[in-house]
Residue, then its C-alpha position, 0 to 999 in steps of 0.5 A: m500500500p502506498n504511503t498516503l500520510v506524508n508525500v515523499t518523492p522517490d528521489a528523496t531516498a534513492d538519488h542522493a548519497p549521504i552528505n560526506a562533508v569535512g567534519e561529517v555533519i551527518s554521520d551514521t550516528f546522527f539519526a537515532p536507530v529504530e528497534t524492530e522489535l518495537i514495531d513487531s510488538l505494535l503490529g501485534r497489539y494493533n491486530f489484537l485490538r482490531t479483532k476486538l473491535n470487530e467482535l464488539s461491533v458485531s456483538i453490540r449492534g446485533g439483537e438484544n445487546h443493541e437494546a440493552v446497551g442503549h439503556f446503559l447509555r441513556g441511563n448513565l448519561h441522562g442529565s449530563r450537560g449537552y446530553h445527546v446519545p447517538p443511536v447504538s448502531k452508529l456509536f458502534d459502527l466499525p468503520g469509525a472505530l477502525a479509523s480511530l485505531n489506524a490513526d492512533f497506531w500510525q502516530q505511535a509508530l512514528s513516535l518510535t522513530d525520530v522522523y517527526e523531529y526532522m520534518p519541516n513544518d509543512r510536512r508535520n502539518d500534513w501528518n498531523n492533519q491526516i492523523y487528526e482527521m483520521k484519514a490514515p490507511d490501514f495499519e497493516e504490516n507491509a504498509v507500516r514497514a514500507t512507510l517507516t523505511e521510506l521515512l527513515f531514509s528521508r530524514q536527511k532530506f527532511f532535515s535539509e528542508r527544515v534548514d532550507g525553510i530557515f534560510r528562505s525566511l531571511s529577508r531578501s531586501h538586504v545585501t548582507n544576505r548573500p546567496e552562498g547560504f548562512s553568511k555571518r550576518m542575516i537580517i530578518e524583518c517583521m520579527f515584532n509587530q507594531w505593538g512590540t510583541c513577537n510575530y510568532d510566524r517569524t519567531g518560529y524560524v529562529d526557534d527552528l534554527r536553535k533546534v538545529i544548532a542544539k542538535f549539532m551541539g548534542r543538546d536537547a531541544t528547547g521550546l518556542n516559548t523560550t525563544n520568544k522570551i529571548l527575543k523579547i529580552a533582545r528587543d528590550r535591549s534594542g541595539d545591543w547584541v544578545a548571545i544565545d546558546g553558548g555563543a552559537l548565535r547572537v541577535k540584535a533587535f531594533q524597535k522597527g521590528t527587525i533583528h540582526l542575527e549572526i551565527h558562529p562560523d563553527m555552526a554556519w558551515r554545518l548549516n551550509d553543508i546541510l543546505a547543500f543537500l538541496h542546493p549543491a551548486a549554490i553553496p561554494a565548498e569554502h562555505r561548507q567546510k570547517p573554518r581553519a581560523k578561530a572566530k574573533t568576533f564571539e566565543l563559542h562554549t559547548n559544555l552547556l547545561p541541558f535545556s531541561v535543567l535550565s527550564a526546570g528551576y528558578r520558579f522559587e518553590l523550595e523543593t524545585l529549587r533544591t532539585t535544580l541546584k543539585k542537578i546544576a552541581e552535578y553538571t558543574r562537577a562534570g565540567f559543564t558551564g553555563a553561568g550566562e544561561l543561569v543568569a538569563a534563567l533568573r531574568m526570564g522566570g524559569h527559562a534560559a537562553 
């Protein structure tokens, strides 16, 4: 059965070899492995529940059971707000139950992989819509294995599309946005609206960028709410650079709603290398190789506290604070840094840059 959940073109899995760049941006261990035993277990559970649904539908919709179940529903729901009980024949109609079952198990199957993490926003929306509207195909073995295999092989394409979406979001009206990719300084317009609050359609691109960089740095992903708070701090300090994620990037906001964004060269070449997967002729080799000279503009710190630690504390409940301080002490003994992030956490009421 063809995959109807996500459009993946054949060339996404066949015509492109893995990126073999200087520094191996995408190596054999970049994406998470998948345990086939978990897929086997999921298929077994699905078949069991599908059989049960068939049996229940036949049993309840037929004969005296139909009438008895109707009394259960009317008697136990009578007086409830918005009380309405559809006919038993409709309530236990098999196609509707199978649609729910299929959607649930397709979502569970994807959750066993890291594919969703790398899907660009439009693909995630397509997947979510089909699951929400219960339009997923039957969760049968050949379809499941073929679809998951296709999606797993497409992770590199998805990841490249996500980086490409970030790149395309940059303002094209400024000469500093050079066509060779993620140049040193980028200018993004309309980051804030006329009232000075974040334009969420635009801040999502900065959040996507932070998630990609977090992957490069081996950190857990942060959330959009944290990114919005950071950008708000940057706007409050209009005209000053604000370093984020250990110096991996920094932003300077302006009252007119525009931000300037600089990416550390050690991250920029990796982004360019990923971008070259989709646009191999557009990115010169020198812009997708690790820089030989150390950047003089700003430092990059890589031993940072995980976002999960930084976002857990500083709400000043005593027990939460004790737990967080204990975690911070453990990371500090292990050689991790992040004093600047801890200060930012205090200023942001529980979240950190």
